C-alpha positions in Angstrom: -38.5 53.6 -6.9 -38.3 57.4 -6.7 -38.3 57.2 -2.9 -35.5 54.6 -2.9 -33.4 56.8 -5.2 -33.9 59.9 -2.9 -32.9 57.8 0.0 -29.7 56.7 -1.7 -28.9 60.3 -2.7 -28.9 61.4 0.9 -25.7 59.5 1.3 -24.2 61.9 3.9 -26.9 61.0 6.4 -26.5 57.3 5.8 -22.8 57.4 6.6 -23.1 59.7 9.6 -25.8 57.6 11.2 -24.0 54.4 10.6 -20.8 55.6 12.2 -22.7 57.2 15.1 -24.5 53.9 15.7 -21.1 52.1 15.7 -19.8 54.5 18.3 -22.8 54.0 20.6 -22.2 50.3 20.7 -18.6 50.4 22.0 -17.5 50.4 25.6 -18.3 53.8 27.3 -14.7 54.1 28.5 -13.4 53.9 25.0 -16.1 56.1 23.4 -14.3 59.5 23.8 -11.1 58.1 22.2 -13.1 56.7 19.2 -15.1 59.9 18.8 -11.8 61.9 18.8 -10.3 59.5 16.2 -13.4 59.7 14.0 -13.4 63.5 14.1 -9.8 63.6 13.0 -10.7 62.1 9.6 -9.8 64.7 7.1 -11.5 65.4 3.7 -8.1 64.5 2.1 -8.1 61.0 3.6 -11.7 60.4 2.4 -10.8 61.7 -1.0 -7.8 59.5 -1.2 -10.0 56.4 -1.1 -12.2 57.8 -4.0 -15.5 58.3 -2.3 -18.2 58.8 -4.9 -15.7 58.1 -7.6 -17.6 55.4 -9.5 -18.3 56.3 -13.1 -20.6 55.0 -15.8 -17.6 53.3 -17.4 -17.3 51.2 -14.2 -20.9 50.1 -14.6 -20.4 49.1 -18.2 -17.3 47.1 -17.3 -19.2 45.3 -14.5 -22.0 44.4 -16.9 -19.5 42.7 -19.2 -20.6 41.6 -22.6 -24.2 42.8 -22.1 -22.8 46.4 -22.0 -21.9 46.5 -25.7 -25.6 47.1 -26.5 -25.5 44.7 -29.5 -29.0 43.3 -28.7 -30.3 46.6 -27.4 -30.6 48.2 -30.8 -33.4 48.4 -33.3 -33.7 50.7 -36.3 -36.1 53.5 -37.1 -37.6 51.3 -39.9 -38.4 48.4 -37.6 -42.0 48.0 -36.5 -43.0 48.8 -32.9 -44.2 45.2 -32.7 -40.7 43.8 -33.4 -39.1 46.3 -31.0 -41.4 45.3 -28.1 -40.9 41.7 -28.9 -37.1 42.2 -28.6 -37.6 44.0 -25.3 -39.7 41.0 -24.0 -37.2 38.4 -25.2 -34.3 40.2 -23.5 -36.2 41.4 -20.5 -35.3 45.0 -20.9 -37.5 48.1 -20.8 -35.9 50.1 -23.6 -34.1 49.9 -26.9 -31.6 52.3 -28.5 -32.7 53.3 -32.0 -30.2 53.7 -34.8 -30.6 54.6 -38.5 -30.6 51.7 -41.0 -27.0 50.9 -41.9 -25.5 53.0 -39.2 -25.0 50.6 -36.3 -23.6 53.2 -33.8 -25.3 56.4 -35.0 -27.9 57.2 -32.3 -31.3 58.2 -33.6 -33.3 58.0 -30.4 -34.7 55.6 -27.9 -37.9 53.6 -27.6 -39.3 52.5 -24.2 -42.2 50.6 -22.7 -43.7 53.9 -21.9 -43.6 55.0 -25.6 -45.5 51.8 -26.5 -48.1 52.2 -23.8 -48.8 55.9 -24.4 -48.4 56.2 -28.2 -49.7 52.8 -29.3 -52.0 51.2 -26.7 -53.6 54.4 -25.4 -54.0 55.8 -28.9 -55.3 52.6 -30.3 -52.7 52.3 -33.0 -51.3 49.1 -34.5 -47.8 48.1 -33.4 -47.4 46.0 -36.5 -48.0 48.9 -38.9 -46.3 51.7 -36.9 -42.5 52.3 -37.4 -40.2 52.8 -34.4 -39.2 56.1 -35.8 -42.8 57.4 -35.5 -43.0 57.0 -31.7 -39.4 57.1 -30.4 -37.9 59.9 -28.4 -35.8 61.7 -30.9 -32.0 62.1 -30.4 -32.5 65.9 -30.1 -34.6 65.3 -26.9 -32.5 62.5 -25.6 -30.7 62.6 -22.2 -27.3 60.9 -22.4 -24.2 60.4 -20.3 -20.6 59.7 -21.1 -18.3 57.0 -19.8 -16.7 59.6 -17.4 -20.0 60.7 -15.9 -20.2 60.1 -12.2 -22.8 57.6 -11.1 -24.4 60.0 -8.6 -24.7 62.6 -11.4 -26.4 60.0 -13.7 -28.8 59.1 -10.9 -29.7 62.7 -10.3 -30.3 63.2 -14.0 -32.6 60.1 -14.2 -34.5 61.2 -11.1 -35.0 64.8 -12.3 -36.0 63.8 -15.8 -38.1 60.8 -14.5 -36.4 58.3 -16.9 -35.3 54.7 -16.2 -32.8 54.2 -19.0 -30.0 56.4 -20.3 -27.7 55.9 -23.3 -24.0 56.1 -22.9 -22.3 58.1 -25.7 -18.6 58.6 -26.4 -17.5 60.9 -29.1 -21.0 60.9 -30.6 -21.0 57.1 -30.8 -23.4 54.9 -28.8 -21.4 52.5 -26.6 -24.0 51.1 -24.2 -26.9 51.9 -22.0 -27.5 51.8 -18.2 -30.7 51.5 -16.3 -31.8 53.1 -13.0 -31.3 49.6 -11.4 -27.6 49.6 -12.6 -27.1 53.0 -11.1 -28.7 52.3 -7.8 -26.7 49.1 -7.3 -23.5 50.9 -8.0 -24.2 53.7 -5.5 -25.3 51.3 -2.8 -22.1 49.2 -3.4 -19.9 52.3 -3.2 -21.6 53.5 0.0 -21.1 50.0 1.6 -17.4 50.1 0.7 -17.1 53.6 2.3 -18.8 52.4 5.5 -16.3 49.6 5.6 -13.4 52.0 5.2 -14.7 54.3 8.0 -15.3 51.3 10.2 -11.7 50.1 9.6 -10.5 53.6 10.4 -12.3 53.6 13.8 -10.8 50.2 14.7 -7.3 51.4 13.7 -7.1 49.9 10.3 -5.7 53.2 8.9 
């Protein structure tokens, strides 16, 4: 997964190679004209179409109802067993942890890694251990806001080697995105940019 992420992050090379490949395929007589047209693309025209403009908010909107995090929460008083059972039922790798009675007050996060490293490896009982005892505390938590750029979120997740990141707005938990969500968004945005550049070469702009 880390290799795939680094490949996506090198977006400049992907776009350049794709356009150059397109130019090589055209009629040799027309190639100088197309190269000239391609080189005349200004940074302003690219910026106008919002390259790399996708935000975490866009991902949450695309996820629809599943973005509200209602089934992604557990409390600090829940057992690790119940938390892992919920992850399994919903096919997710992490749960946001809140304090009892405070539905949107972020206390931390519990992941599959926490379960493996702090329960299985240490030989502890998941049925007698509270989530609050093994979770990553809010003070150590890496979060993003709805306005965070997707590429920035991807870089954070890559650098910190995490696969899930809570989305917080004005200190309230509003959702969570995974590395899969982020990669899909970046790939989609790059595909749209390639389409725009291809249309420009063909005279669509």
